[in-house]
N, C-alpha and C positions, 0 to 999 in steps of 0.2 A: 504494500500500500504506500502511496505517495501522498501524504497529508501535507497540504500547504494552507496557511492562514487564509480565511475567507473575508478578510477585512484588513484594516490598517493596524497590524500587530506584528512586531518583530519577534520571531522565535529565536531565542538565544540557545536553545537546546531543541534539536529535532524531536518530533513526536515519538519516534521509535528508538531513541537513545537514552542512556542513563549517564549520570555524572556524580562524582563525589563532591562537586562544588554546586551549591545552590545557585541556579541561574535565573530563577523567577521567584517571586514571593509564593510561599505555600498557599494553596487555595486559589491561585490564578486559574481562571477558566478562559479557554479560547475555543472558537469555532473554526474548524478547518474543513477543507474539501479534498476529495479524492476523485480522480476521473472515473473510477469504477464503482466505488461505494457511496458516492455522494457526500452529503454533509455529516460531520461528526462533531461532538463536543467533548473536550478533554479538560481534566483538572490536574494541576501540578501538585504532587504529594511526596512525602517521605516514603522510602522503601521499607520492606520488612523481610526478615530472614526467610529463605526458601521461596521467595516470590519469583516464579518463572514468567516468561512472556505468556500472556493470555490467562493469567491467574485472576480469579475473582477475589476482591478484598472488600472490607468495610473500612470506613473512615469517619471521623467526627469533625465537625466544623470548628471546634474549639482549638485543636492543635494540628489537624491534618495528618495525624499519624495513621498508618495503615496496619491492618491485621488481616491475615488470610481468612477468607470467608469460611466459617465453621458453624456447626449446629448451634442453634439458640442465639445466634448473633443478633445484634440490634444496631442499626445505623445506616448510613448511606453506603451504597454499593458501587464499585467501579471495576473495570477490567484493565489489568496492566498491559501496557504497550511494549514493554521490554522486561528483561530480567532485572527488576528494580529491587534488589536485595537490601538488607540493612546497610546503613552508611551511604546509600545512594539516593538520588532524587530522580523523579521521572514523571512522565505523563500517563494518566489513567483515563480510559474512555468512560464517559457518563451519558452519551447520547449518540444516536444513529445506529448504523449497522456495525456490529463488532464481532470479532472472533474470540471465543472463550473456551476454556477447558471444561470438559464434561466427563463424568465418571464412566458412562456407558453411551452407546449410540442413542441419540435422542430423536424422537419423532418430530417431524416438521409441524409447526404451528401448535406448539405445546407450551404449557406453563413451565416456569423455572423454579426449582427447589434446591435448597442447600443439601449437600450430601455429608457423609461421614468422613470424606476425604477433603482436607482443608484446601481451599482455593479452587474447588471444582463444584459443578452443579449437575443436576439430573432432572428427569421429568417424572420422577416418582414422588407422589405426594407425601409430605412429612408434616405433621401438625406443628404449626408455629414457624416453619422454615420456608414459607413461600416468599420468593423474591418478587416484590411488587414492581410493576412497570418494566418487566423484562419478558421476552417471549422468544422461544427457539424458532428460527426461520427455516434452517436447513442444516443437515449434517455436512461437515466438510473436514475430512480427516487429512491432515498434513503433518507428518512427523509425530503423530499422537492422535488422541481423540479430541477433536474440536468441533464446535458447531457455530453457525452464524446466528447471531442474536439481534433482535431489535430491542434497543434499550432507550429509556427516556428518564434519566436521573433515578435509577432504581434504588430501592431501599428494603430493609427487612425490619420487622417489629417483634418477632418471637411471640406474637399473639396466637392463641389457638381458637379464638372466636372473635366475632365483630361486636360483641356486647359492649354496652356503655361502661367505661371504666374511667379511672382518674387519669 
């Protein structure tokens, strides 16, 4: 993918690169375009141990620290664009068509759920682990099991019902 800014924004660090030097303010959001995949939205975050390219993570707006997506997570969700491990900074996709890791082959046009494997998702329903605002579009295996997802600032709540709570 060749992501270029879709506006008047200078990328000091390419979307698919990592750096040990912070080149943007954490939490910076940029909209980019790709000739094949269209528009995408990306956020600049801290890395986390064992974060491979296409890993799913959660992050909080207070400090923009990432954690590999795991069962019972709560927070904003993004997909890493590169192997953004601990002590590195990088871009994570939060909008558009994205390729992400999945535990098993996922059916097209299915909901997305957290799995027992950190950083991966699946289409098997797990109470409280639904990834809101994410949908599997199509299977695309390239060097592992990945799928094409449609995401729009996804998040997880760890709720098991939609009842009124505090």
